[in-house]
C-alpha positions as MATLAB code, in Angstrom:
seq = 'MEQEKPMKSFTRLLDSAKKVTEHRLEDEMVKHPWRRPFNATAPDAAKPSLKRDFEQGLVYPITEDVSGARKAANLDPMPPTAHKFPEQAEKKREIMKDIGTGKKLAFDPEKRVYKY';
ca = [
      -0.001   -0.014   -0.008;
       1.375    3.347   -0.994;
       1.822    5.959    1.780;
       0.034    9.263    1.319;
       2.182   12.336    0.805;
       1.629   15.156    3.257;
      -0.024   18.324    2.046;
       2.362   20.746    0.408;
       1.356   23.602    2.714;
       1.983   21.454    5.800;
       5.443   20.515    4.523;
       6.319   24.168    3.891;
       5.068   25.142    7.337;
       7.099   22.397    8.962;
      10.221   23.432    7.018;
       9.854   27.071    8.007;
       9.327   26.070   11.638;
      12.548   24.098   11.564;
      14.424   27.131   10.276;
      13.033   29.382   12.982;
      13.951   26.992   15.788;
      17.198   28.291   17.264;
      18.052   25.312   19.413;
      18.283   21.659   18.705;
      15.563   19.616   20.292;
      16.424   16.410   22.066;
      14.894   13.219   20.728;
      12.637   12.965   23.776;
      11.257   16.439   23.110;
      10.604   15.611   19.446;
       8.689   12.467   20.399;
       6.785   14.232   23.188;
       6.515   17.931   22.255;
       4.381   18.874   25.272;
       6.948   17.572   27.740;
       9.019   20.641   28.299;
      11.233   21.471   31.267;
       9.270   23.525   33.737;
      11.227   26.467   35.115;
       9.488   27.100   38.385;
      10.125   30.310   40.229;
       9.156   30.885   43.792;
       5.994   32.851   44.336;
       6.583   36.121   46.164;
       4.564   34.939   49.153;
       6.834   31.891   49.589;
      10.170   33.650   49.243;
      10.602   34.677   52.881;
       9.820   31.151   54.044;
      12.187   29.586   51.541;
      14.913   32.026   52.426;
      14.414   31.236   56.133;
      14.480   27.514   55.275;
      17.806   27.916   53.525;
      19.335   30.082   56.246;
      17.997   28.337   59.334;
      16.853   24.963   58.073;
      13.295   25.687   59.210;
      10.400   27.262   57.313;
       8.588   28.745   60.279;
      10.179   30.753   63.072;
      10.203   29.414   66.650;
       8.510   32.232   68.486;
       7.609   32.543   72.162;
       4.050   31.494   71.230;
       5.281   28.281   69.652;
       7.563   27.541   72.628;
       4.721   28.271   75.066;
       2.311   26.010   73.194;
       4.946   23.239   73.183;
       5.494   23.672   76.945;
       1.736   23.501   77.525;
       1.669   20.210   75.613;
       4.495   18.821   77.812;
       6.947   18.954   74.916;
      10.437   20.343   74.778;
      10.057   24.086   74.047;
      12.619   23.802   71.256;
      11.436   21.340   68.560;
      13.973   18.864   67.146;
      14.811   21.070   64.186;
      17.777   22.994   62.884;
      17.634   25.299   65.911;
      18.536   22.322   68.076;
      20.795   20.574   65.526;
      22.623   23.260   63.487;
      24.860   20.694   61.788;
      21.756   19.206   60.155;
      20.887   22.638   58.704;
      24.358   22.784   57.132;
      23.865   19.302   55.623;
      20.511   20.418   54.265;
      22.147   23.520   52.686;
      24.770   21.317   51.037;
      22.088   19.025   49.618;
      20.093   22.019   48.341;
      23.232   23.360   46.634;
      24.068   19.949   45.133;
      20.623   19.515   43.607;
      20.488   23.127   42.384;
      17.516   24.330   44.384;
      18.834   27.859   44.513;
      19.375   28.004   40.791;
      15.912   26.637   40.043;
      14.304   29.245   42.294;
      16.687   32.074   41.260;
      18.079   32.286   44.783;
      21.690   33.232   45.324;
      22.791   31.241   48.396;
      26.012   33.249   48.808;
      24.297   36.659   48.919;
      21.086   35.108   50.334;
      18.853   37.105   48.038;
      16.519   36.321   45.156;
      17.614   37.505   41.718;
      14.230   39.001   40.908;
];
């Protein structure tokens, strides 16, 4: 059985699209054109929490209210977090650097600021 030729206009459109494309697509992207890398940036509301997480190893601050509530529940006022184990916070920072979390979120870990 003879294979049908594509429409001439479609072929021209495809050829012009190939010329416009500035970068070479990987085979996976050609096979699955909707699977694109997702460049997530941190929402503005989450930036302070993420910065605190990077600096202190904890997303929320341990305030007097939190300590008081923990005492009232017969718990240690200081939760077993980076405040209690600072070496674990350093390990967490190293892991975050290794996997590129700062780069993905446009966070400069040296200056401890977001790039936008």
